[in-house]
C-alpha positions in Angstrom: 163.8 94.7 119.1 162.0 97.7 120.5 159.3 99.6 118.5 161.7 102.3 117.5 164.1 99.9 115.8 161.3 98.1 114.1 160.1 101.4 112.7 163.6 102.3 111.6 164.0 99.1 109.7 160.6 99.5 107.9 161.4 103.0 106.9 164.9 102.1 105.8 163.7 99.2 103.6 161.2 101.6 102.0 164.0 104.1 101.4 166.2 101.4 99.8 163.4 100.3 97.5 163.1 103.9 96.3 166.9 104.0 95.9 166.8 100.8 93.8 164.1 102.2 91.4 166.0 105.5 91.1 169.3 103.8 90.3 167.9 101.8 87.4 166.1 104.9 86.1 169.4 106.8 86.5 171.3 104.4 84.3 168.5 104.6 81.6 168.1 108.4 81.8 171.4 109.9 83.0 170.2 113.3 81.7 167.7 113.4 84.6 170.4 112.8 87.2 169.6 115.9 89.3 166.2 114.7 90.7 167.1 111.0 90.8 170.4 111.5 92.6 168.7 113.8 95.1 166.2 111.0 95.9 169.0 108.4 96.2 171.1 110.8 98.4 168.1 111.4 100.8 167.6 107.6 101.3 171.2 107.0 102.3 171.4 110.2 104.4 168.3 109.2 106.4 169.8 105.8 107.2 173.1 107.3 108.2 171.5 110.0 110.4 169.3 107.5 112.3 171.9 104.8 112.8 174.1 107.0 115.0 171.2 107.5 117.4 170.5 103.8 117.5 174.1 102.7 117.9 174.5 100.7 114.7 178.1 101.7 113.9 178.7 99.3 111.1 175.6 100.5 109.2 176.5 104.1 109.9 180.1 103.7 108.5 178.9 102.1 105.3 176.1 104.6 104.8 178.6 107.5 105.4 180.9 106.2 102.6 178.0 106.0 100.2 176.7 109.4 101.2 180.2 110.9 100.5 180.2 109.4 97.0 176.6 110.6 96.3 177.5 114.1 97.4 180.2 114.3 94.7 177.7 113.0 92.2 175.1 115.4 93.2 177.5 118.4 93.0 178.5 117.4 89.5 182.1 116.3 90.2 181.3 112.8 88.9 179.4 111.6 85.8 176.9 108.8 85.6 178.5 105.6 84.3 177.6 101.9 84.3 180.5 101.3 86.7 179.3 104.0 89.1 175.7 102.7 89.1 177.0 99.1 89.7 179.0 100.3 92.7 175.9 102.1 94.2 173.8 99.0 93.7 176.4 97.0 95.7 176.2 99.7 98.4 172.4 99.2 98.4 172.9 95.4 98.8 175.3 95.9 101.6 173.0 98.2 103.5 170.1 95.9 103.0 172.1 92.9 104.2 173.0 94.6 107.5 169.3 95.7 108.0 168.2 92.0 107.5 170.8 91.0 110.1 169.5 93.5 112.6 165.9 92.3 111.9 166.9 88.6 112.2 169.3 88.8 115.2 168.8 92.2 116.8 172.4 93.2 116.0 174.7 93.9 113.1 176.2 90.4 113.1 179.9 89.8 113.4 181.5 93.2 114.2 184.5 93.1 111.9 185.4 96.0 109.7 187.0 93.7 107.2 183.6 92.6 106.0 182.8 96.1 104.7 186.3 97.4 103.9 186.3 96.1 100.3 183.0 97.8 99.5 184.0 101.1 101.2 187.3 101.0 99.3 185.5 100.6 96.1 183.2 103.5 96.8 186.3 105.6 97.6 187.9 104.6 94.4 184.8 105.6 92.4 185.0 109.0 94.2 188.7 109.3 93.1 190.0 108.8 96.6 192.2 106.3 98.4 191.1 104.2 101.3 193.4 102.4 103.7 192.1 99.5 105.8 192.7 100.1 109.5 195.3 97.5 110.6 194.1 97.4 114.2 192.8 94.0 115.0 189.0 94.0 114.8 186.8 93.2 117.7 185.0 90.0 116.9 181.8 89.0 118.7 181.3 85.3 118.4 177.7 84.1 117.9 176.3 80.6 117.7 174.6 79.5 114.4 171.2 79.5 116.2 171.7 83.2 117.1 172.7 84.1 113.5 169.9 82.0 111.9 167.2 81.3 114.5 165.1 79.4 111.9 167.8 76.8 111.4 167.3 76.9 107.6 170.1 76.9 105.0 171.4 80.3 103.9 170.4 81.7 100.5 173.7 82.7 99.2 174.5 85.8 101.3 177.0 84.0 103.5 175.3 85.1 106.6 172.9 82.2 107.0 169.7 84.3 106.6 166.6 82.4 105.4 165.4 84.4 100.3 161.8 82.7 102.8 162.4 85.1 105.9 159.4 87.4 106.4 160.5 91.0 107.1 158.6 93.5 109.2 158.1 95.6 106.1 156.1 92.8 104.6 153.9 92.6 107.7 153.0 96.3 107.8 150.9 98.7 105.8 151.1 102.4 105.5 147.6 103.8 105.5 146.4 107.4 105.0 145.3 108.8 108.3 142.0 110.0 106.7 141.2 106.4 105.8 141.7 105.4 109.4 139.6 108.3 110.7 136.8 107.4 108.3 137.0 103.8 109.4 136.7 104.8 113.1 133.7 107.0 112.4 131.9 104.2 110.6 132.6 101.8 113.4 131.1 104.3 115.8 128.0 104.6 113.5 127.7 100.8 113.4 127.7 100.6 117.2 125.1 103.3 117.5 122.8 101.6 114.9 123.3 98.2 116.6 122.3 99.7 120.0 119.2 101.4 118.5 118.1 98.1 116.9 118.5 96.2 120.1 116.4 98.8 122.0 113.7 99.1 119.4 113.0 95.4 118.9 111.8 93.6 115.8 108.2 94.7 116.2 109.1 98.4 116.2 107.9 100.5 113.3 111.3 102.1 113.0 113.0 98.7 112.4 113.0 98.9 108.6 114.6 102.4 108.7 117.3 101.1 111.1 117.9 98.1 108.9 118.5 100.4 105.9 120.9 102.5 107.9 122.8 99.4 109.1 123.1 98.2 105.5 124.4 101.6 104.4 127.0 101.9 107.2 128.1 98.3 106.6 128.7 98.9 102.9 130.7 102.1 103.6 132.7 100.3 106.3 133.5 97.4 103.9 134.6 99.8 101.2 136.9 101.7 103.6 138.5 98.5 105.0 139.1 97.2 101.5 140.7 100.6 100.6 143.0 100.2 103.6 144.1 96.8 102.5 144.6 97.6 98.9 148.1 98.4 97.6 149.2 99.4 94.1 150.9 96.6 92.1 153.5 99.3 91.3 155.0 98.5 94.8 155.8 95.0 93.4 156.7 96.1 89.9 159.3 98.5 91.4 161.5 95.5 92.4 162.0 94.3 88.9 164.1 96.9 87.0 167.2 96.1 89.1 166.6 92.3 88.7 166.1 92.7 84.9 169.3 94.8 84.7 171.4 92.2 86.5 169.9 89.2 84.7 170.4 90.9 81.3 174.1 91.4 82.0 174.4 87.8 83.2 172.6 86.4 80.1 174.3 88.9 77.8 171.0 90.5 76.7 169.9 94.0 76.1 166.5 94.4 77.8 164.3 97.4 78.7 161.3 97.0 81.0 158.0 98.8 80.6 155.1 99.0 83.1 151.4 99.5 82.6 148.6 99.8 85.2 150.9 100.3 88.1 148.1 102.0 90.0 145.9 98.8 89.9 145.0 97.9 93.4 145.4 94.5 94.9 144.9 93.1 98.4 148.2 93.2 100.4 148.2 89.5 101.1 147.6 88.6 97.5 150.4 91.0 96.5 152.8 89.0 98.7 151.4 85.7 97.3 152.2 86.5 93.7 155.6 88.0 94.3 157.5 84.7 93.8 155.5 83.5 90.7 156.0 86.9 89.1 159.7 86.8 89.8 160.0 83.4 88.1 158.0 84.7 85.1 160.3 87.7 84.7 163.4 85.6 85.0 162.2 83.2 82.3 161.3 86.1 80.0 164.8 87.5 80.2 166.6 84.1 80.0 164.4 82.1 77.7 162.3 84.6 75.9 164.4 87.5 74.7 167.1 86.6 72.2 170.7 87.8 72.2 171.3 91.1 70.4 173.0 89.4 67.5 170.1 87.0 67.0 167.6 89.8 67.2 169.4 91.9 64.6 169.5 88.8 62.3 165.8 88.4 62.7 165.1 92.0 61.8 164.4 93.2 65.3 166.0 96.0 67.4 169.0 94.7 69.4 167.2 95.7 72.6 164.4 93.5 73.7 161.3 94.7 75.5 159.7 93.2 78.6 156.3 94.5 79.5 154.4 94.1 82.8 150.8 95.0 82.7 148.1 94.9 85.4 144.4 95.5 85.2 141.1 94.5 86.8 138.8 92.1 84.9 135.7 90.3 86.0 136.4 90.5 89.7 140.0 89.4 89.2 143.3 91.1 88.9 145.2 90.1 85.7 149.0 90.6 85.5 150.6 89.9 82.2 154.3 89.4 81.6 155.0 89.8 77.8 158.2 89.8 75.8 159.0 90.4 72.2 161.4 87.5 72.0 161.6 84.4 69.9 158.5 82.7 71.2 158.2 79.0 72.2 158.9 76.4 69.5 156.3 73.7 70.0 158.5 71.0 68.3 161.3 71.7 70.8 158.9 71.5 73.7 157.6 68.1 72.6 161.2 66.8 71.9 162.3 67.8 75.4 159.2 66.3 77.0 159.8 63.0 75.3 163.5 63.0 76.3 162.5 63.6 79.9 159.9 60.9 79.8 157.1 63.3 80.6 155.0 62.1 77.5 155.3 59.3 75.0 155.9 59.9 71.3 152.4 58.7 70.6 150.9 61.2 73.1 153.1 64.0 71.6 151.9 63.2 68.1 148.2 63.8 69.1 148.8 67.0 71.1 147.4 70.3 69.9 149.6 73.4 70.2 147.6 74.5 73.3 148.2 71.2 75.0 151.9 71.2 74.1 152.3 74.6 75.8 150.9 73.1 79.0 153.9 70.8 79.2 156.0 73.7 80.3 154.2 73.7 83.6 155.2 70.1 84.4 157.7 69.6 87.3 161.2 69.0 85.9 160.6 70.5 82.5 163.2 72.8 81.0 164.2 73.6 77.4 167.6 75.0 78.5 170.5 73.2 76.8 172.7 73.6 80.0 172.3 74.3 83.7 173.4 77.8 84.5 173.1 80.1 87.5 169.8 81.4 86.0 168.0 78.4 84.7 168.1 74.8 83.4 167.2 72.8 86.5 163.5 72.4 85.6 162.3 74.5 88.5 160.2 77.5 87.7 157.0 77.3 85.7 155.6 74.5 87.8 156.2 76.7 90.9 154.5 79.6 89.2 151.3 77.6 88.6 151.3 75.9 92.0 151.7 79.2 93.9 149.1 81.1 91.9 146.6 78.2 92.2 147.1 78.2 96.0 145.3 81.5 96.2 142.6 80.3 93.8 144.2 81.9 90.7 145.1 80.5 87.3 147.9 80.8 84.8 147.6 81.1 81.0 150.3 81.0 78.4 150.3 82.4 74.8 153.2 82.3 72.4 154.0 82.8 68.8 157.3 81.8 67.2 159.3 84.9 66.3 156.9 87.3 67.9 157.1 86.6 71.7 155.4 85.1 74.7 152.8 86.3 77.1 152.3 84.7 80.6 149.0 85.8 82.2 148.5 85.5 85.9 144.8 85.7 86.9 144.4 86.3 90.6 140.8 86.3 92.1 140.0 88.7 94.8 139.8 86.0 97.4 139.5 88.4 100.3 137.2 90.8 98.5 133.5 91.4 98.8 132.1 91.8 95.2 128.7 92.5 93.8 127.2 89.5 91.9 124.0 88.3 90.3 122.7 85.0 91.7 121.1 82.6 89.2 119.6 79.1 89.4 120.3 76.2 87.0 119.8 72.5 87.4 118.5 73.1 90.9 121.7 74.8 92.1 122.7 78.4 92.8 125.6 80.1 91.0 127.0 83.6 91.2 127.9 85.8 88.2 130.3 88.7 88.9 128.4 91.9 88.0 131.6 93.4 86.4 131.1 90.9 83.6 127.3 91.4 83.3 126.2 93.5 80.3 122.4 93.1 80.5 119.6 90.7 81.2 117.3 89.3 78.5 114.0 87.5 78.7 112.7 85.6 75.7 109.0 84.6 76.0 108.3 81.0 75.4 106.0 81.7 72.5 108.8 83.6 70.7 111.8 81.3 71.5 111.4 79.1 68.4 111.3 82.1 66.1 114.1 84.3 67.5 116.6 81.7 68.4 118.6 80.8 65.3 121.4 78.3 64.5 124.8 78.7 63.0 126.1 75.2 62.6 125.7 73.5 66.0 125.6 76.9 67.9 122.3 78.5 68.9 122.3 82.3 68.6 120.0 85.1 69.5 119.9 88.4 67.5 120.3 91.2 70.0 120.0 94.6 68.4 121.2 93.3 65.0 124.1 91.4 66.4 124.1 87.6 66.7 124.8 86.5 70.2 125.9 82.9 70.9 123.8 81.2 73.6 125.3 78.9 76.3 123.0 76.7 78.4 124.5 76.5 81.9 123.0 73.2 82.8 124.3 71.6 79.6 127.8 73.1 80.2 128.0 71.7 83.7 126.2 68.4 82.9 123.4 69.2 85.4 120.0 67.6 85.4 117.6 69.7 83.3 114.7 71.3 84.9 111.4 71.2 82.9 110.7 74.8 81.7 107.3 76.2 82.0 108.4 79.7 81.2 110.5 81.6 78.6 114.3 81.8 78.4 116.2 83.8 81.0 119.5 84.9 79.6 122.4 86.9 81.2 124.5 88.6 78.6 128.1 88.4 79.7 131.4 89.7 78.4 135.0 88.7 79.3 138.3 88.7 77.4 136.5 90.0 74.2 133.9 87.2 74.3 130.3 88.2 74.6 127.6 85.5 74.9 124.2 84.8 76.5 124.2 82.5 79.5 120.8 80.7 79.6 119.7 79.8 83.2 116.5 78.5 84.8 115.9 81.6 87.0 117.4 85.0 87.9 117.6 85.7 91.6 118.4 89.0 93.4 121.9 90.6 93.2 124.0 90.2 96.3 127.3 91.4 97.7 129.2 88.2 98.2 132.4 87.3 100.1 134.7 85.4 97.7 136.3 82.3 99.2 139.0 80.2 97.5 138.1 76.8 96.0 139.3 73.4 97.1 141.7 71.6 94.8 139.0 69.3 93.4 136.7 72.2 92.4 139.6 74.2 91.0 140.5 71.3 88.6 137.1 71.7 86.9 138.4 75.0 85.6 135.0 76.7 85.4 134.8 78.5 88.7 136.8 81.3 90.3 135.6 80.9 93.9 132.8 80.1 96.2 130.5 82.0 98.5 127.8 81.7 101.1 124.6 83.5 100.1 122.4 85.5 102.4 120.0 82.5 102.9 122.9 80.3 104.0 123.1 78.3 100.8 126.5 77.7 99.1 127.1 79.0 95.6 130.0 78.6 93.1 131.2 81.7 91.3 131.3 81.2 87.6 134.5 82.0 85.7 133.0 83.9 82.8 136.0 83.6 80.5 136.6 79.9 81.2 132.9 79.2 80.5 133.2 80.9 77.2 136.3 78.9 76.2 134.7 75.6 77.3 131.6 76.4 75.3 133.6 77.2 72.2 132.8 80.9 72.1 135.5 82.8 70.4 136.5 86.5 70.9 134.8 88.9 68.7 136.5 91.9 67.0 134.3 94.8 68.0 135.3 97.0 65.1 134.5 94.2 62.6 131.5 93.0 64.4 132.1 89.4 63.3 129.2 87.1 64.0 130.6 83.7 63.3 131.0 82.9 67.0 131.6 79.2 67.0 135.3 78.4 67.4 136.8 77.2 64.1 140.2 77.1 62.4 140.2 80.2 60.3 142.5 79.2 57.5 142.2 78.7 53.8 140.4 75.3 54.3 137.5 76.5 56.5 134.1 77.0 54.9 130.7 78.4 55.7 128.2 75.9 54.3 124.7 77.0 53.4 121.8 76.2 51.2 120.7 78.6 48.4 119.0 76.0 46.2 116.8 73.3 47.6 118.8 70.2 48.7 122.1 71.6 47.3 125.1 72.2 49.7 127.0 75.4 48.8 130.0 76.9 50.5 132.1 80.0 50.8 135.7 80.2 52.1 135.2 81.4 55.7 137.5 84.4 55.3 135.3 86.2 52.8 132.3 86.2 55.1 132.1 89.4 57.2 128.6 89.0 58.7 125.4 87.0 58.7 122.4 89.4 58.5 118.7 88.7 59.0 117.0 91.3 56.8 113.3 92.0 56.7 112.0 91.5 53.1 110.6 95.0 53.0 114.2 96.4 53.3 115.1 94.9 49.9 115.0 97.5 47.1 115.3 97.1 43.4 117.1 99.2 40.7 116.9 98.2 37.1 115.4 94.9 38.2 118.3 94.0 40.5 117.9 93.5 44.3 119.8 96.0 46.4 120.3 96.5 50.2 121.3 99.8 52.0 124.0 98.5 54.3 126.2 100.8 56.5 126.0 103.8 54.3 126.6 101.9 51.1 124.4 100.3 48.5 125.0 96.6 48.5 124.3 94.4 45.4 122.5 91.2 46.3 123.1 87.8 44.6 120.1 85.5 44.6 121.0 82.5 42.5 118.5 80.3 44.3 115.5 82.7 43.8 115.0 82.9 47.5 113.5 86.4 47.3 110.9 85.4 44.8 109.8 82.5 47.0 109.8 84.6 50.2 107.6 87.3 48.5 105.0 84.7 47.7 104.6 83.8 51.4 104.1 87.1 53.2 105.6 90.5 53.3 106.8 90.5 57.0 109.2 87.5 56.5 113.0 87.9 57.0 115.7 86.5 54.8 119.3 85.5 55.5 122.0 87.5 53.8 125.7 86.8 53.9 127.8 90.0 53.7 131.0 89.0 51.8 134.1 90.9 50.6 137.8 90.8 50.1 139.3 89.8 53.5 142.4 91.9 52.9 140.6 95.2 52.1 137.0 94.5 53.0 136.1 96.2 49.7 133.9 95.1 46.8 131.3 93.8 49.2 128.3 91.9 47.9 125.3 90.3 49.7 124.5 86.6 49.1 120.9 85.6 49.7 120.6 82.1 51.2 117.8 79.8 52.4 119.6 78.8 55.6 123.1 78.5 57.1 124.0 74.9 57.7 127.5 74.7 59.2 131.0 76.1 59.7 133.6 73.4 59.0 137.0 72.5 57.7 137.3 71.1 54.2 139.6 70.6 51.2 139.3 72.8 48.1 139.4 70.5 45.0 141.0 71.2 41.7 138.7 72.9 39.1 136.4 70.3 37.5 137.7 69.4 34.1 134.3 68.6 32.6 132.8 72.0 33.6 135.3 74.8 34.0 132.8 77.0 35.8 132.3 74.8 38.8 134.7 74.7 41.8 134.2 71.9 44.4 135.3 71.1 47.9 135.0 68.2 50.3 133.5 69.4 53.5 132.9 66.7 56.2 133.5 64.2 53.4 130.6 65.5 51.4 130.8 67.1 48.0 130.0 70.8 48.2 129.8 73.4 45.5 131.9 76.6 45.9 129.7 79.7 45.3 130.5 81.1 41.8 132.7 84.1 42.0 134.4 82.9 45.2 136.0 79.7 43.8 139.6 78.7 43.5 140.5 81.4 41.0 138.6 84.2 42.8 140.1 83.3 46.2 143.7 83.0 44.9 145.8 85.2 47.2 143.1 85.4 49.8 143.7 82.0 51.4 146.5 83.0 53.7 144.4 85.9 55.0 141.3 83.8 55.2 
């Protein structure tokens, strides 16, 4: 093809993409038909006008029939109906098919008018007109299979032998603002000038540092401009799904609306193409498997129309795309049953699986919960392809589901072609990069203070940072590296990702660098703690830490910012979870975990007394303190500058009726079993926690916590 034809195809494909989006919006919002129909009309009119000049008669004739129908619609002679929109969508498919033929073969394929006569007749009928097929024998141009399908691959259902894998010119091209290109050219010119000046000045020149700074500045600007040129909004990809969801919903007899969030989120063009197929699989599964039939939704107390949400956002140097539905969720028992039936796991393995592990079975090849094979699903091909394709570009896939509430599939794609700012750290004799987007602040704890300011909550070491307990994660322990003897204090990078904030303890903090992110090999990707690799300025290799994965591996749980919960070790938060502490010497006492809001370290001089009772001013309220173990008296005999531990407790439903419980030390957070009230002493409630007898704090025993357990 010549350049003019290539440009025509690229522009026509863009016009048809706009037409597809407008048609699905037109069906949902027929009252806005004026603007939408005008946009659709312009797309078809542009194709028809250009085809006559290029000599594509078949394309021109079909576009003319569509333009005639759209003219009647635009002038108000026709109303928007489902049948009319369906006919226009078939017109769009016909135009797109001919364009693909031109791109594949250089021509319009077999030149027979019978191929398009049925569609043209349907468009005429929708316009209230009759169409008679020309009885003159068509001129047929015979082509060999190789000419029709040069790749030799099997057709994808169009009947023309075109390869749903063929790469179109529109996928190879980018439309870039001229101002971006002008800026890029100017920066390249500046780069050449600076290079020439450096070569002429020599290293010994006094002007060399100034030239180096200028080179650094121009390089940074050039990098930003090139990245801007490659970035495309994910809305370009999202725009293909309304039509697909519409057709799938009708095939599966569902009522589905689709919502988009973050369409302006930028993603590298090559990555946008890489996630197209995985995202398509995810959307198909959400419509077919996720959202229930209208009748089932009504019986479950839901609206008959289901909702599918596509959301995109940047996070920690990655682009996250979520596909969420409000359907029936994934029944774990059904997943395990199907997995056993297909021989993917044994009954013994299924018995020991957690809910998280069971959900991962969905990604195994050949797995499907569909009861029958249909045109949409049931062959066990889909989720394994999603994971495999995303991991090829160094990404990851996460799945969350709740029965009756819905499912969320999260695709996390690293910016594998990006240059990102990072902090370089050392641990166990190796270098690692931390994305600065996840870096909150840096903390240094002098060696002499470490033993006093680092506390323990169960097995977790925590640091109090501005009255907030921060869980500490040692990078060398997490990775199983050889520990380096420390002759200094503690270097800690405070990181935050996916609602988890924690302090990552490292051996040393190095200078920040702008790093080029490279995808990981399959072996390193299986570790699950790294999002990529890079080469540092000194030539050393460094792995890029996945901040969220490190938090999950270390057992750090997300913290609700509005509640400022400080129990950061991952535990099962149900009615049988307890916070174990010591208020009297050598006596284990416990509270149901759900009644504990915070653990506070309070200076003794902040404790006030009223009528002989200890009180604490806490968040604009006066908090009564319980000190059954006389901890305050003992602490006052030691010294005035000592701090005490106070558990802030209240009703987990209303967070009202708060009290503060003074304790000697917090021992653990663990599961346990609440025992029946002791018959010999009706005032004592007991629990078995880690097979040890533990007293339930008076006032929060079996009777007091009745009705709280489900919330706790």
